[in-house]
C-alpha positions in Angstrom: 16.1 3.1 3.7 12.4 3.8 4.1 10.1 3.7 1.0 6.7 5.2 0.8 4.3 3.7 -1.8 2.6 6.9 -2.8 -0.2 8.2 -4.9 0.1 12.1 -5.1 -3.6 12.4 -5.9 -4.6 10.7 -2.6 -5.1 12.9 0.5 -4.2 10.0 2.9 -1.0 9.3 0.9 0.0 13.0 0.9 -0.5 13.0 4.7 1.8 10.1 5.1 4.4 11.8 2.9 4.1 15.0 4.9 4.5 13.0 8.2 7.8 11.5 6.9 9.0 14.9 5.8 8.1 16.4 9.2 10.1 13.6 11.0 13.1 14.5 9.0 13.9 10.9 7.9 15.5 9.9 4.6 13.1 8.1 2.4 12.3 7.4 -1.2 9.0 7.7 -3.0 7.6 5.0 -5.2 4.6 6.2 -7.2 3.1 2.7 -7.5 0.6 3.8 -10.1 3.4 4.8 -12.5 5.7 2.0 -11.5 3.4 -0.9 -10.4 4.6 -3.6 -8.0 5.4 -7.0 -9.2 3.7 -10.1 -7.6 6.9 -10.8 -5.7 7.2 -7.2 -4.4 3.5 -7.2 -3.3 3.9 -10.6 -1.6 7.0 -9.3 0.2 5.1 -6.1 1.4 2.2 -8.2 2.6 4.5 -10.4 4.6 6.3 -7.4 6.1 2.8 -6.0 7.0 1.5 -9.4 8.3 -1.6 -8.9 6.1 -3.5 -10.8 3.6 -4.1 -9.3 0.1 -7.8 -8.6 0.9 -6.8 -6.6 4.0 -5.3 -3.8 1.8 -8.1 -3.6 -0.8 -9.8 -0.2 -1.2 -13.4 -1.4 -1.0 -14.8 2.0 -1.9 -13.3 1.9 -5.4 -15.9 1.5 -8.2 -14.0 -1.5 -9.8 -14.2 -3.3 -6.5 -17.9 -2.5 -5.9 -19.0 -3.4 -9.4 -16.8 -6.3 -10.3 -15.1 -7.9 -7.2 -17.3 -7.4 -4.1 -18.8 -10.6 -2.7 -16.6 -12.8 -4.9 -14.4 -15.4 -3.3 -10.8 -15.2 -4.5 -7.8 -16.9 -3.2 -4.9 -14.9 -1.9 -3.0 -15.6 -5.1 -5.9 -14.4 -7.2 -6.2 -11.2 -5.0 -2.5 -10.6 -5.5 -2.9 -10.8 -9.3 -5.9 -8.5 -9.1 -3.9 -5.9 -7.1 -0.9 -6.1 -9.5 -3.2 -5.6 -12.5 -5.2 -2.8 -10.7 -2.8 -1.0 -8.4 -5.4 1.7 -7.7 -7.3 -0.9 -5.6 -4.4 -0.9 -3.1 -4.8 1.1 0.1 -2.2 3.8 0.6 0.2 4.9 1.6 2.2 1.9 2.6 5.6 2.7 4.2 8.3 0.0 4.2 11.6 -0.3 6.0 13.9 -3.3 5.7 12.0 -6.0 7.5 8.6 -4.3 8.3 5.9 -2.3 6.5 2.8 -0.5 7.7 -0.3 0.9 6.2 0.1 4.6 7.2 -3.5 5.3 8.0 -3.2 7.2 10.3 0.3 8.5 9.5 1.3 7.9 13.1 1.6 4.2 12.2 4.9 5.1 10.6 6.3 5.5 14.1 6.5 1.7 14.2 9.3 1.9 11.7 11.3 4.8 13.2 
């Protein structure tokens, strides 16, 4: 099963959702702002994406610019920050059993199909 970690207020996230719908694949939507990821879920996603926590930070977010930019955090600390502030996570992330991709651009989803 494919899961899209989605924020309906985000244009890029809506584009990823539309791409999945256009491909006609079965998927489930997880609105991660309403149902945040646990530390273990986030670690699993990062492993499937082959990314570090800082790689998926939305650096244009006000919280990042005012409170986090330029600070040196460990991966574990970044994971805690992302779990506590899911809005800082880039989206959409699309996950299949053993792999996940940041669907920017939406064509990255093709890696899972």
